[in-house]
C-alpha positions as CSV (number, residue, x, y, z in Angstrom):
1,M,-74.1,-51.3,-82.6
2,S,-76.7,-51.0,-85.3
3,E,-79.5,-52.7,-83.3
4,K,-81.2,-51.1,-80.4
5,N,-80.0,-52.9,-77.2
6,D,-81.6,-51.7,-74.0
7,F,-78.9,-53.4,-72.0
8,A,-75.9,-51.9,-73.8
9,L,-73.2,-50.4,-71.6
10,V,-73.3,-46.7,-71.7
11,P,-70.7,-44.6,-70.0
12,R,-72.2,-42.3,-67.3
13,A,-71.2,-38.7,-66.9
14,P,-68.6,-38.2,-64.2
15,N,-69.9,-36.7,-60.9
16,P,-68.5,-33.5,-59.5
17,L,-66.2,-35.3,-57.1
18,E,-64.7,-37.3,-60.0
19,K,-64.2,-34.1,-62.0
20,A,-62.4,-32.4,-59.1
21,E,-58.7,-32.0,-59.1
22,P,-56.7,-34.2,-56.7
23,G,-56.2,-31.3,-54.2
24,T,-60.0,-30.6,-54.1
25,K,-60.7,-34.3,-53.4
26,R,-58.4,-34.1,-50.3
27,I,-60.1,-30.9,-49.1
28,L,-63.6,-32.4,-49.5
29,S,-62.5,-35.6,-47.9
30,S,-61.0,-33.6,-45.0
31,M,-64.3,-31.6,-44.6
32,V,-66.3,-34.8,-44.4
33,A,-63.9,-36.3,-41.8
34,D,-64.1,-33.1,-39.8
35,T,-67.9,-33.0,-39.9
36,L,-68.1,-36.7,-38.8
37,A,-65.6,-36.0,-35.9
38,L,-67.7,-33.0,-34.7
39,V,-70.9,-35.1,-34.8
40,K,-69.2,-37.9,-32.8
41,K,-67.7,-35.4,-30.3
42,D,-71.1,-33.8,-29.8
43,S,-72.8,-37.1,-29.2
44,L,-70.1,-38.1,-26.7
45,Q,-70.6,-34.9,-24.7
46,K,-74.3,-35.5,-24.2
47,P,-75.3,-37.8,-21.4
48,A,-77.5,-40.7,-22.2
49,F,-81.2,-40.7,-21.2
50,T,-82.8,-44.1,-21.4
51,V,-86.6,-44.7,-21.5
52,L,-88.5,-48.0,-21.2
53,L,-91.7,-47.5,-23.2
54,G,-94.8,-49.6,-23.4
55,L,-95.1,-50.7,-27.0
56,D,-98.2,-49.0,-28.3
57,H,-99.4,-45.7,-29.9
58,W,-98.2,-43.8,-26.8
59,A,-94.6,-44.8,-27.5
60,D,-94.4,-42.6,-30.6
61,I,-96.0,-39.7,-28.8
62,M,-93.6,-40.0,-25.9
63,E,-90.6,-40.3,-28.2
64,L,-91.5,-37.0,-29.9
65,Y,-92.3,-35.3,-26.6
66,L,-89.1,-36.4,-24.9
67,G,-87.1,-35.5,-28.1
68,F,-88.5,-32.0,-27.8
69,K,-87.8,-31.7,-24.1
70,L,-84.4,-33.5,-23.9
71,G,-83.1,-34.2,-27.4
72,E,-80.8,-31.1,-27.5
73,T,-79.1,-32.0,-24.2
74,H,-79.2,-35.8,-24.1
75,N,-78.7,-38.8,-26.3
76,L,-82.1,-40.5,-26.0
77,R,-82.4,-44.2,-26.1
78,F,-85.7,-46.1,-26.1
79,F,-86.4,-49.8,-25.3
80,Y,-89.9,-51.2,-25.7
81,F,-92.0,-53.8,-23.9
82,A,-95.4,-55.3,-24.4
83,R,-95.4,-57.6,-21.3
84,S,-94.6,-56.9,-17.7
85,S,-92.0,-59.7,-17.8
86,D,-90.2,-57.9,-20.7
87,L,-90.3,-54.6,-18.7
88,V,-88.6,-56.4,-15.7
89,K,-86.0,-57.9,-17.9
90,L,-85.2,-54.6,-19.6
91,A,-84.9,-52.9,-16.3
92,E,-82.4,-55.6,-15.1
93,E,-80.4,-55.4,-18.4
94,H,-80.3,-51.6,-19.1
95,P,-79.7,-48.7,-16.8
96,F,-82.8,-46.5,-17.4
97,D,-84.0,-43.0,-16.4
98,L,-87.8,-43.3,-17.0
99,V,-90.5,-45.8,-17.5
100,F,-93.8,-44.9,-19.3
101,M,-96.8,-47.0,-20.3
102,Y,-100.5,-47.0,-20.9
103,V,-101.4,-49.7,-18.4
104,G,-104.2,-51.3,-20.3
105,N,-102.0,-52.0,-23.3
106,I,-99.5,-54.1,-21.4
107,I,-99.9,-57.8,-20.8
108,W,-99.4,-58.2,-17.0
109,D,-97.9,-61.6,-16.8
110,K,-95.9,-60.8,-13.7
111,G,-96.9,-59.4,-10.3
112,S,-99.3,-60.4,-7.5
113,G,-102.8,-59.5,-6.6
114,V,-106.2,-60.0,-8.0
115,G,-107.0,-58.1,-11.3
116,S,-104.6,-56.7,-13.8
117,W,-104.5,-53.2,-12.1
118,N,-103.3,-54.7,-8.9
119,R,-100.7,-56.8,-10.7
120,A,-99.6,-53.7,-12.6
121,A,-99.3,-51.7,-9.5
122,S,-97.4,-54.5,-7.8
123,V,-94.8,-54.8,-10.6
124,L,-94.4,-51.0,-11.0
125,G,-94.1,-50.5,-7.3
126,E,-91.4,-53.1,-7.1
127,L,-89.5,-51.5,-9.9
128,K,-89.8,-48.1,-8.2
129,V,-88.4,-49.5,-4.9
130,R,-85.6,-51.4,-6.6
131,Y,-84.4,-48.7,-9.0
132,G,-85.7,-45.4,-7.6
133,K,-86.4,-44.1,-11.1
134,P,-89.6,-42.3,-12.2
135,I,-92.4,-44.5,-13.5
136,V,-95.4,-43.0,-15.3
137,A,-98.5,-45.0,-15.9
138,T,-101.6,-43.7,-17.6
139,Q,-105.1,-45.1,-18.3
140,G,-108.4,-43.8,-19.4
141,M,-109.8,-44.1,-15.9
142,D,-108.6,-42.9,-12.5
143,L,-106.4,-45.6,-11.0
144,S,-104.3,-43.2,-8.9
145,A,-105.4,-45.0,-5.7
146,E,-103.7,-48.2,-6.9
147,F,-100.6,-46.6,-8.3
148,E,-99.7,-43.5,-6.4
149,P,-99.2,-45.3,-3.0
150,K,-96.5,-47.4,-4.8
151,G,-94.6,-44.3,-5.9
152,V,-95.8,-44.5,-9.5
153,I,-96.9,-41.2,-11.2
154,F,-100.4,-41.9,-12.5
155,L,-102.0,-39.7,-15.1
156,N,-105.7,-40.1,-16.0
157,A,-105.7,-40.1,-19.9
158,P,-106.1,-37.8,-21.7
159,F,-103.7,-35.6,-19.8
160,L,-101.7,-32.5,-20.5
161,F,-98.0,-33.1,-21.2
162,D,-97.1,-29.9,-19.3
163,D,-98.8,-31.5,-16.2
164,M,-96.8,-34.7,-16.7
165,W,-93.6,-32.8,-17.1
166,A,-94.3,-30.8,-13.9
167,R,-94.8,-34.0,-12.0
168,L,-91.7,-35.6,-13.5
169,Q,-89.3,-32.7,-12.9
170,P,-88.7,-33.3,-9.2
171,E,-87.8,-37.0,-9.9
172,L,-85.7,-36.2,-12.9
173,A,-83.8,-33.3,-11.3
174,A,-80.8,-35.5,-10.5
175,T,-80.6,-36.9,-14.0
176,V,-81.7,-34.1,-16.2
177,V,-80.6,-30.4,-16.3
178,M,-84.0,-28.7,-15.9
179,G,-85.1,-25.5,-17.5
180,Q,-84.8,-27.0,-21.0
181,H,-87.8,-25.9,-23.2
């Protein structure tokens, strides 16, 4: 090839695995298989913890926080909703351990009562009665009078995560081994 051809086939240098002797390849392959088996075994030993999260900026924060609190002991799964009808459908389709949302960021297209706060309290109260799982709602104003009588944990935002965790612990005691973190 006397002309410069940018597309000419050029052999590449062999990688370390290609240079390895056949016995070494078997050892490396076995090590990879053993590592994958340990990861699979570890994930099978952890119980699942499923969270239904309102789809907004709080979802990322809650994922991080719950990962910190429960990630070592549980396989965390998250399902997201933006409408109350989606929340109800998720609750029907997936066993869950916790619901969390910022009330004002959800479209309350289900529920009864005048005003979105009453519709929200109605929907969340029905979920609490039906499934008995902890439900946490937050908003930048005090709506505890609407939510707390329905069995919903209400936190006036901004709130301290330690306060939330302290309120959640009694309800999560049957699902989660407490004392983590």
